[in-house]
N, C-alpha and C positions, 0 to 999 in steps of 0.2 A: 504494500500500500504506500503510495506516494503522498506524504504529508506536505502541503504547501505551507511555506513559512512566509509571513508578511515581511516585506522589506523593512529594514530599519529606517527610522526617521531621525535626522539630525536637525536640531533646532537651535535657536539663540534666544536668550533672555537678556534684556538690557536693564542693568541696574543703573538707573539715572539718579544722580544725587545733585543737590545744590549746596551752596556754601554752608548752610546751617546743618547739614547732615541728613536732611529729609530725603525720602525716596519717592519716586514717581510710580504710582500704581493706577491702572485703569480698571474700571468696573466692567468686567466681561459679561456680556449678555448673549452670547452666541446661542443660536437655536439648537435645542436638543441637549444643552448642558445646564447644570446648576449654575446660577450666577456666582461669580467669584471675582476676586481682585488679583490682578497679575501685572507683571512687567510688560512693557512693549516687547514684542518678539514674534517669532514664527520660524518657518522653515528656512534653512540655509539653501540658497540657490546654487546651481552648478557654477564653478569658477569664482565663488565668493569666499573671501576670508570671513572669519567670525566678526571682526570689527566692521567690515563692509556690510555684512548682513545686519548687524546691530544698527548701524546708521540708516540703512534703507528702511528697516522696520519702524524705527523711531519716526522717520519722515512719514511713512505710509499711515501709521496708526495715530500719531499724536501731533503731526504737523511741525515737528522740530527738525530743521535741516542743518546738518553738520558735514563739512567737507573732509574732515579727518578726525582721528582720535578713536579711543576705545582700547581698553586693556582687558585681556582675557584673565579672569581670576579663578576659573575652575570649570568643572563639568559635573553635571548631575545625571545619573542614569537610573531610569525606572527599572526595578527588578521584577515587577509583576506585569501581567498583560500579555497579549498575543504577539507583540512585536517589541523590538529593542527601541527604546526612546532615549536619546542622548541629547542633552541641552547644554550648550556652552554658555557660560555666564560672562558677559562683557560689561565692564564698568565705564560709564561716561559721566563726567562732572560738568554741569552746565554753569555758565556764567549768568549773572543776573539778567543780562540782556536776552538770554535764550530761554527763559523760564516760561514763556507763554505757550500753552498747549491748546490743541483743539481736538474735537472728536471728528476724525477723518473717516472712520468706518462705523457709522451708526448702527449697522447690523451686527457688529461685534462688541462695541463699547458704548456706554451711555455717559461716561464722564472720566476725567483724569483728575487725580488728587495727589497732594503731597502728604506724606506721613512720616512721623518720627519713627526710627527703628524700635523704640521702646513703647510705641502705641500703634501697632499695626492693626489693620482691620481683621475681623474674623473671616473665615472662608477664603483663604488664599488658594489660588490655582496651584495644583500640586508641584509643577516644575518651579514655579516662582517660590513657593515655600522651601523647597529643597535648596535653591540657590541662595535665598536669604539666610538659611541656617548655615550654609557653607561660609558665606560672607561674614556672619556673626560668630564663626568658629563654634557652632553648636553641633550636636549629634544630628545625623540625617533623619529626615522624616521616615516613618515606616514605609517600606516598599521602595526606598531610594537609597543610593549610595553616592557619595560625593567625592570628587577628586580635585583637591586644590592644585593650582598651578604654583610651582615653586617660585618664590620671589626672585631667585637668581637666574631663572630661565631667560635666556636671551641676553643676559648681561655680560 
């Protein structure tokens, strides 16, 4: 019997911070899913680096345009489910002049908001929760494993 295996999905989650340390989260209202809060993000396109994908997704979903930047801080891998899901976390720090966001995909999001890391909303999107826990140096969410990127990588 030939068992078909679903192809893996490689995604990017964009940890956007501002000067005061707050994080940008969107209220995700995608049809067929429980509403949740998540980073800007999505699938990595062919021939894209993780920082390029992060900047593209930030533009497409929240209307923030950046020509460069983005630091990969780690990967989160879902250990449950019918396919392998790997999400690369990319950190972008915005200057005050870049803080205006807009809902560019109203079928997926109904708002963008800034949150303090110690006052995050309930019901985080699973990949976002895993990446936040990695960034905060906490234990991975159940069903996920996190791989931090060594600070000396590329140095």
